[in-house]
C-alpha positions as CSV (number, residue, x, y, z in Angstrom):
1,X,75.0,40.2,69.5
2,X,74.9,40.8,65.9
3,X,75.6,37.5,63.9
4,X,77.5,37.7,60.6
5,X,75.8,35.4,58.2
6,X,78.3,32.5,56.4
7,X,77.7,30.0,54.4
8,X,80.5,27.1,55.0
9,X,81.8,24.6,52.6
10,X,82.4,21.5,54.6
11,X,82.4,19.3,51.7
12,X,85.6,16.8,52.8
13,X,86.4,18.6,56.2
14,X,86.8,16.8,59.5
15,X,83.8,17.8,61.8
16,X,83.8,17.1,65.4
17,X,80.2,16.3,67.5
18,X,81.1,15.8,71.3
19,X,77.8,13.4,72.2
20,X,76.7,10.4,70.9
21,X,73.1,10.9,72.1
22,X,69.8,12.0,70.1
23,X,71.0,15.6,69.8
24,X,74.2,14.7,68.7
25,X,72.8,12.3,66.1
26,X,70.8,14.8,64.4
27,X,73.5,17.6,64.1
28,X,75.8,14.7,62.7
29,X,72.8,13.8,59.8
30,X,73.2,17.9,58.9
31,X,77.0,17.8,58.5
32,X,76.8,14.4,56.7
33,X,74.6,16.0,54.2
34,X,76.8,19.1,54.1
35,X,79.7,16.5,52.8
36,X,81.6,16.9,55.6
37,X,84.2,14.0,57.4
38,X,82.2,13.8,60.7
39,X,83.8,12.1,63.7
40,X,81.4,11.5,66.9
41,X,83.0,11.5,70.4
42,X,81.6,9.8,73.2
43,X,81.1,6.2,75.3
44,X,77.9,5.2,73.5
45,X,76.3,5.9,70.2
46,X,72.4,5.8,69.2
47,X,71.7,3.1,66.8
48,X,71.6,5.4,63.8
49,X,75.4,6.6,64.6
50,X,76.1,3.0,65.1
51,X,74.9,2.1,61.8
52,X,76.5,5.2,60.2
53,X,79.8,3.9,61.7
54,X,79.4,0.6,60.4
55,X,78.4,2.1,56.9
56,X,82.0,3.9,57.2
57,X,80.2,7.2,57.0
58,X,81.0,8.4,60.8
59,X,84.6,7.7,62.4
60,X,83.8,6.5,66.4
61,X,85.9,8.0,69.2
62,X,85.3,6.0,71.8
63,X,85.3,7.3,75.3
64,X,85.2,10.3,77.2
65,X,86.5,13.6,75.9
66,X,90.3,14.1,75.4
67,X,91.7,17.1,74.2
68,X,93.1,15.5,71.0
69,X,89.5,15.0,69.4
70,X,90.2,18.9,68.2
71,X,93.0,18.0,66.2
72,X,92.4,18.2,62.3
73,X,88.8,19.6,62.6
74,X,87.3,22.6,61.0
75,X,84.5,22.6,63.4
76,X,83.4,21.5,66.6
77,X,79.7,20.6,67.6
78,X,79.2,20.2,71.9
79,X,76.3,17.9,72.3
80,X,76.3,16.1,75.7
81,X,74.0,16.6,78.9
82,X,77.2,18.0,81.2
83,X,77.5,21.8,81.2
84,X,80.6,21.8,82.6
85,X,82.3,19.5,79.3
86,X,80.8,21.7,77.0
87,X,83.1,24.7,79.0
88,X,85.5,23.1,78.5
89,X,85.6,22.1,75.1
90,X,84.4,25.9,74.2
91,X,87.4,27.1,75.8
92,X,90.1,24.4,74.1
93,X,88.5,25.3,70.8
94,X,88.7,29.3,71.6
95,X,91.8,28.5,72.0
96,X,92.7,27.0,69.1
97,X,90.6,29.9,67.1
98,X,88.0,27.4,66.2
99,X,84.4,27.8,65.7
100,X,82.2,25.5,68.1
101,X,78.6,25.6,68.4
102,X,77.1,24.5,72.0
103,X,73.7,23.3,71.7
104,X,71.3,25.4,73.8
105,X,73.7,27.6,75.0
106,X,74.3,30.8,72.8
107,X,77.2,32.6,75.3
108,X,79.3,29.9,74.7
109,X,78.9,29.0,71.1
110,X,81.0,31.2,68.2
111,X,78.8,30.1,65.3
112,X,74.9,28.8,65.4
113,X,73.1,26.5,63.5
114,X,70.2,28.0,61.7
115,X,66.9,26.9,60.7
116,X,67.2,25.7,57.1
117,X,65.2,26.0,54.0
118,X,66.7,23.4,51.8
119,X,65.8,24.3,48.0
120,X,69.7,23.0,46.8
121,X,71.4,24.5,45.2
122,X,69.6,27.5,47.4
123,X,69.6,27.7,50.8
124,X,67.6,29.9,53.0
125,X,69.2,30.1,56.8
126,X,67.1,32.1,59.8
127,X,68.9,32.6,62.9
128,X,67.5,34.2,66.0
129,X,70.6,34.8,67.4
130,X,70.7,31.8,69.5
131,X,68.2,33.9,71.6
132,X,64.8,32.1,70.4
133,X,65.5,28.8,68.3
134,X,62.0,28.1,68.4
135,X,61.0,31.5,66.7
136,X,63.4,30.7,63.6
137,X,61.6,27.0,63.3
138,X,58.6,29.1,62.9
139,X,59.5,31.5,60.7
140,X,61.5,28.8,58.5
141,X,57.7,26.9,58.4
142,X,56.2,30.3,57.0
143,X,58.8,30.3,54.4
144,X,58.6,27.1,53.4
145,X,54.8,27.2,52.3
146,X,55.9,30.5,50.3
147,X,59.2,28.9,48.5
148,X,58.5,27.5,45.4
149,X,60.6,24.0,45.5
150,X,61.4,25.0,42.0
151,X,63.8,27.5,43.0
152,X,66.4,24.6,43.4
153,X,66.0,23.3,39.9
154,X,66.0,27.3,38.3
155,X,69.2,27.8,40.1
156,X,70.9,24.9,38.7
157,X,69.8,25.8,35.5
158,X,71.2,29.3,35.6
159,X,74.4,28.0,37.2
160,X,74.8,26.4,34.0
161,X,74.1,29.3,32.1
162,X,76.2,31.5,34.1
163,X,78.8,32.2,31.7
164,X,76.9,32.8,28.9
165,X,74.9,35.2,30.2
166,X,77.6,37.2,31.7
167,X,79.2,36.9,28.3
168,X,76.2,38.1,26.4
169,X,75.4,40.9,29.0
170,X,78.5,42.4,30.6
171,X,76.4,45.4,31.7
172,X,74.8,44.5,35.6
173,X,71.8,46.9,35.3
174,X,71.0,45.2,32.1
175,X,72.0,41.5,33.6
176,X,69.8,42.2,36.5
177,X,67.0,43.2,34.1
178,X,67.3,39.6,32.2
179,X,67.0,38.0,35.6
180,X,64.2,39.9,36.7
181,X,62.4,39.2,33.2
182,X,63.2,35.6,33.6
183,X,61.8,35.1,37.2
184,X,58.4,36.5,35.5
185,X,58.5,34.8,32.4
186,X,57.5,30.9,31.8
187,X,60.8,29.1,32.7
188,X,59.5,28.4,36.4
189,X,56.3,26.9,34.8
190,X,58.3,24.8,32.9
191,X,60.7,23.4,35.2
192,X,57.7,22.6,37.3
193,X,56.3,20.2,34.9
194,X,59.6,18.9,34.4
195,X,60.3,20.0,31.0
196,X,64.2,21.0,31.4
197,X,64.7,21.2,27.8
198,X,62.2,23.8,26.8
199,X,62.7,25.8,30.3
200,X,66.6,26.0,28.7
201,X,65.2,26.9,25.4
202,X,62.9,30.0,27.0
203,X,65.9,31.1,29.0
204,X,68.0,31.4,25.4
205,X,65.4,33.3,23.6
206,X,64.7,35.8,26.4
207,X,68.8,36.2,26.4
208,X,68.7,36.6,22.6
209,X,65.8,39.4,23.1
210,X,67.5,41.5,26.1
211,X,68.5,44.7,24.1
212,X,72.0,45.9,24.1
213,X,71.3,49.1,25.5
214,X,68.1,50.5,26.7
215,X,66.5,53.9,27.9
216,X,66.6,54.1,31.8
217,X,63.4,55.1,34.2
218,X,63.0,57.1,37.6
219,X,60.5,56.1,40.0
220,X,59.2,58.7,42.5
221,X,59.1,56.7,45.9
222,X,57.5,58.0,49.5
223,X,59.4,56.8,52.1
224,X,56.7,57.9,54.9
225,X,58.2,59.5,58.1
226,X,60.9,57.1,59.3
227,X,58.8,53.5,60.5
228,X,60.0,51.0,57.9
229,X,56.7,49.6,58.1
230,X,55.0,52.3,56.7
231,X,56.6,51.8,53.3
232,X,53.9,50.4,50.8
233,X,55.0,47.4,49.4
234,X,54.9,49.0,45.9
235,X,57.7,51.2,47.4
236,X,59.5,48.2,48.6
237,X,59.5,46.9,45.0
238,X,60.7,49.9,43.4
239,X,63.6,50.0,46.1
240,X,64.9,46.4,45.2
241,X,64.9,47.0,41.8
242,X,66.9,50.3,41.6
243,X,70.5,50.7,40.3
244,X,70.7,53.9,41.7
245,X,68.7,55.7,44.8
246,X,68.8,59.4,45.3
247,X,67.5,60.2,48.8
248,X,66.6,62.8,51.1
249,X,68.8,63.2,54.2
250,X,66.1,62.2,56.6
251,X,64.9,59.4,55.0
252,X,65.8,56.9,57.8
253,X,68.2,54.1,57.9
254,X,66.0,51.5,58.1
255,X,64.4,52.7,55.3
256,X,67.4,52.5,53.1
257,X,68.6,49.3,55.0
258,X,65.4,47.7,53.0
259,X,66.6,48.2,49.6
260,X,69.2,46.0,47.0
261,X,72.5,45.8,48.7
262,X,74.3,47.1,45.7
263,X,72.4,49.6,44.5
264,X,74.4,53.0,44.3
265,X,73.2,55.2,46.9
266,X,73.5,58.9,46.9
267,X,72.3,61.3,49.8
268,X,70.8,64.6,47.9
269,X,70.6,66.6,51.5
270,X,66.7,68.0,51.1
271,X,66.7,69.3,55.0
272,X,65.5,72.7,55.3
273,X,67.9,75.1,56.0
274,X,71.3,72.8,54.9
275,X,70.7,72.3,51.2
276,X,74.1,70.5,50.0
277,X,72.1,69.3,46.6
278,X,70.3,72.2,44.9
279,X,66.9,70.7,42.9
280,X,69.3,71.4,39.5
281,X,71.6,69.1,40.5
282,X,69.3,66.4,41.7
283,X,67.6,66.8,38.2
284,X,70.7,66.4,36.9
285,X,71.8,63.4,38.9
286,X,68.3,61.7,37.3
287,X,69.1,62.7,34.3
288,X,72.8,61.1,33.8
289,X,71.6,58.0,35.6
290,X,68.7,57.1,33.6
291,X,70.3,58.2,30.1
292,X,72.9,55.4,31.4
293,X,69.8,53.0,31.1
294,X,70.0,52.6,34.9
295,X,66.6,52.2,37.0
296,X,66.7,55.7,39.5
297,X,64.7,55.6,42.9
298,X,64.1,59.0,43.6
299,X,63.5,58.4,47.5
300,X,61.5,61.0,49.4
301,X,60.5,61.4,53.1
302,X,56.8,61.6,53.4
303,X,54.9,61.8,50.1
304,X,56.5,62.9,46.8
305,X,53.8,65.3,46.2
306,X,53.3,67.2,49.6
307,X,55.9,69.6,49.9
308,X,58.1,67.1,48.1
309,X,58.9,68.8,44.4
310,X,57.7,65.7,43.3
311,X,55.7,67.9,40.2
312,X,59.0,69.9,39.7
313,X,60.7,66.8,39.1
314,X,58.2,65.1,37.3
315,X,57.8,68.2,34.7
316,X,61.9,67.9,34.0
317,X,61.8,64.1,33.7
318,X,58.8,64.5,30.9
319,X,61.0,67.6,29.4
320,X,63.7,65.0,28.9
321,X,61.3,62.1,27.6
322,X,62.4,59.8,30.3
323,X,60.2,57.3,31.6
324,X,58.7,57.6,35.1
325,X,56.0,57.0,37.7
326,X,55.1,57.9,41.2
327,X,55.0,55.8,44.5
328,X,52.8,57.7,47.0
329,X,53.9,57.7,50.9
330,X,52.3,58.2,53.8
331,X,53.1,62.1,54.2
332,X,54.4,63.6,58.0
333,X,51.3,65.0,58.9
334,X,49.3,61.3,58.7
335,X,51.7,59.7,60.4
336,X,52.8,62.1,62.7
337,X,49.3,62.9,63.8
338,X,48.6,58.9,64.4
339,X,51.6,58.3,66.0
340,X,51.1,60.9,68.5
341,X,47.2,60.3,69.3
342,X,45.9,63.1,67.5
343,X,43.0,62.5,65.4
344,X,43.2,65.2,62.4
345,X,39.9,65.8,61.8
346,X,37.2,65.4,64.7
347,X,33.4,65.5,64.7
348,X,33.7,67.8,67.5
349,X,36.6,69.7,67.1
350,X,38.1,70.1,63.6
351,X,35.9,69.5,60.2
352,X,38.8,70.2,57.9
353,X,42.7,70.0,57.7
354,X,45.2,72.7,56.6
355,X,48.6,71.3,55.3
356,X,51.2,74.2,55.1
357,X,55.1,74.9,55.1
358,X,56.5,77.5,56.8
359,X,60.6,76.5,56.6
360,X,61.4,80.3,55.3
361,X,60.5,84.1,55.7
362,X,59.5,83.7,52.1
363,X,57.0,81.1,52.4
364,X,54.9,82.2,55.4
365,X,54.5,85.8,53.9
366,X,52.4,84.0,51.3
367,X,50.1,82.1,53.4
368,X,46.5,83.0,53.9
369,X,46.9,83.9,57.5
370,X,43.0,84.8,58.0
371,X,41.5,81.8,56.8
372,X,44.6,80.1,58.8
373,X,43.4,81.6,61.8
374,X,39.9,80.3,61.9
375,X,38.8,78.0,64.5
376,X,37.2,74.5,64.1
377,X,40.1,73.0,61.7
378,X,43.6,71.7,62.3
379,X,46.8,73.3,61.0
380,X,49.8,70.8,60.2
381,X,52.6,72.8,59.7
382,X,55.4,71.4,58.1
383,X,59.4,72.7,58.3
384,X,58.1,75.1,61.0
385,X,60.4,74.6,63.8
386,X,62.5,77.5,63.0
387,X,59.8,80.0,62.5
388,X,57.7,79.3,65.5
389,X,57.4,82.9,66.7
390,X,56.5,84.3,63.6
391,X,53.6,81.1,63.4
392,X,52.6,82.1,66.9
393,X,52.4,85.9,66.3
394,X,50.7,85.6,63.2
395,X,47.8,83.6,64.1
396,X,47.4,85.4,67.1
397,X,47.3,88.7,64.8
398,X,44.5,87.1,63.0
399,X,42.3,86.3,65.5
400,X,43.5,82.4,66.5
401,X,42.9,82.3,70.5
402,X,45.8,82.1,72.7
403,X,44.5,79.2,74.5
404,X,44.3,77.2,71.1
405,X,46.5,73.4,72.0
406,X,49.1,72.5,69.8
407,X,51.6,69.4,69.9
408,X,54.7,69.2,68.4
409,X,56.0,65.9,67.1
410,X,59.7,64.9,66.8
411,X,60.6,62.4,64.8
412,X,57.2,61.1,64.2
413,X,57.1,57.4,64.1
414,X,60.6,56.8,65.2
415,X,62.0,55.1,68.3
416,X,63.0,58.5,69.1
417,X,59.9,60.1,69.2
418,X,59.1,63.2,71.3
419,X,55.8,64.8,71.5
420,X,55.7,68.4,73.3
421,X,51.9,69.7,73.9
422,X,50.9,73.2,75.0
423,X,48.6,75.9,74.0
424,X,49.6,78.8,71.3
425,X,50.2,81.1,74.0
426,X,53.7,79.3,75.3
427,X,54.3,77.3,72.0
428,X,57.8,79.4,71.8
429,X,58.8,78.6,75.4
430,X,57.8,75.0,75.3
431,X,59.5,74.0,72.0
432,X,62.6,75.9,73.6
433,X,62.4,74.6,76.9
434,X,62.3,71.0,75.2
435,X,65.0,71.5,72.6
436,X,62.9,70.6,70.3
437,X,64.5,70.0,66.7
438,X,63.8,69.2,62.9
439,X,62.6,66.9,62.0
440,X,59.5,68.2,63.9
441,X,55.9,68.5,62.5
442,X,53.6,71.1,64.2
443,X,50.0,70.4,65.0
444,X,47.8,73.3,66.0
445,X,44.1,73.0,66.6
446,X,41.5,71.3,69.0
447,X,42.2,68.0,68.1
448,X,46.2,68.9,69.4
449,X,44.9,68.2,73.1
450,X,44.0,64.6,72.8
451,X,47.4,63.9,72.5
452,X,47.5,64.1,76.2
453,X,44.9,61.1,76.5
454,X,45.3,59.1,73.2
455,X,48.7,59.1,72.6
456,X,50.1,55.5,72.6
457,X,53.9,55.3,70.7
458,X,56.8,56.0,72.6
459,X,57.0,58.2,75.7
460,X,54.1,60.6,77.0
461,X,53.7,64.0,75.8
462,X,55.8,66.2,77.3
463,X,55.1,69.9,78.4
464,X,51.7,71.4,79.5
465,X,49.5,68.8,80.4
466,X,46.2,69.6,78.0
467,X,42.4,69.2,79.1
468,X,40.6,67.4,76.1
469,X,38.2,70.0,74.8
470,X,34.9,69.6,75.7
471,X,32.5,67.7,73.0
472,X,29.0,68.1,72.5
473,X,28.4,64.1,73.4
474,X,30.2,64.7,76.8
475,X,28.7,68.1,77.5
476,X,25.1,66.3,76.8
477,X,25.6,63.4,79.1
478,X,26.9,65.7,82.1
């Protein structure tokens, strides 16, 4: 179950805690910190809870649980050692449409109490959905070290100035840039030293210096093959700074999920054989948004400069004087080969790699087939699934052996990855038998045979089981 993160304002609202032991005490303490009116129902209370009752901070409902205890409560926490009582309370709460947390029982809980990092007024909550509370606590411990305590003071300062900032910078893109400059400026250091007046003055100066209008920019970002863990740190930062993201269809949902939530996402459908947006339209979109002062990320699968038309896009941007930069990505040949257990080069089998594209007849006719058919090299063929018969015939016609191994890697690096292996002679038949579809990378060469023994990600390879090509070291040992 995926939980919806929600921060509740409990100030002045009644919350019922059933159970007067140590766990109930801990729950009551955090609720009191949130400003709730806490009622604790139990026959007996811990000394701390009794002290809060005497101070008037907690109401004691003395005795065994009664249905009427739920009257007027906004939330309920069940913290007793009695599972049967918990089940009864949960059923009553559900009937009344009240949220309940049953300690150590995720299934009966309609809300979960997260591990919390307190930088008031900033609160960071971590939940494992009730599956592994200790994991949530360990993550909190790690984040506690990373998040500066001054964050709370900074949030307070910005809260006091919020209306002025919004009035001076009504454009959301400019306002975002102001905040980014603020976070990288001296304000946090001043707050850390307790110099509030200087921090406020520095913020005012930055607000005055923020330009009313500015030209936007474009960052070409390589999204990699699909696994979000392969996105570079620089690429992640660009996604979190973007106002607009122009992304190819093959960019994975998981990578897009890493981008800033309020960034505008526009799919430009750069997929072989199905172009919903021409390159000219992509150029026009980049120009339109950059001219409006927005930060544009042109997000491409793989690497922008490997069959991604990144060069064409930079030429266009330069001709219109639009600032740009490039963040490389892990191209499909590297990622698919690695995730299939196929080394693109190997001392015994391949001393060179050729990256080629074969998505249409025109591109196939321009390739140097005599050179591509040579042995002891690896061919990585992009966008070639629809042209497999032609690729096979061209290579055979120019002398490549019919027994040359191949590996077709479909959805490389993604959870649904499949690898189909065989020889050049049965390439078309194996691809058809296993219904291989785009996106898929074709690897041809002696190294492809190693997929049978070195595969490590996802399901084992399908198709013809290949014997690894003998190496000189193995032959010598024999």
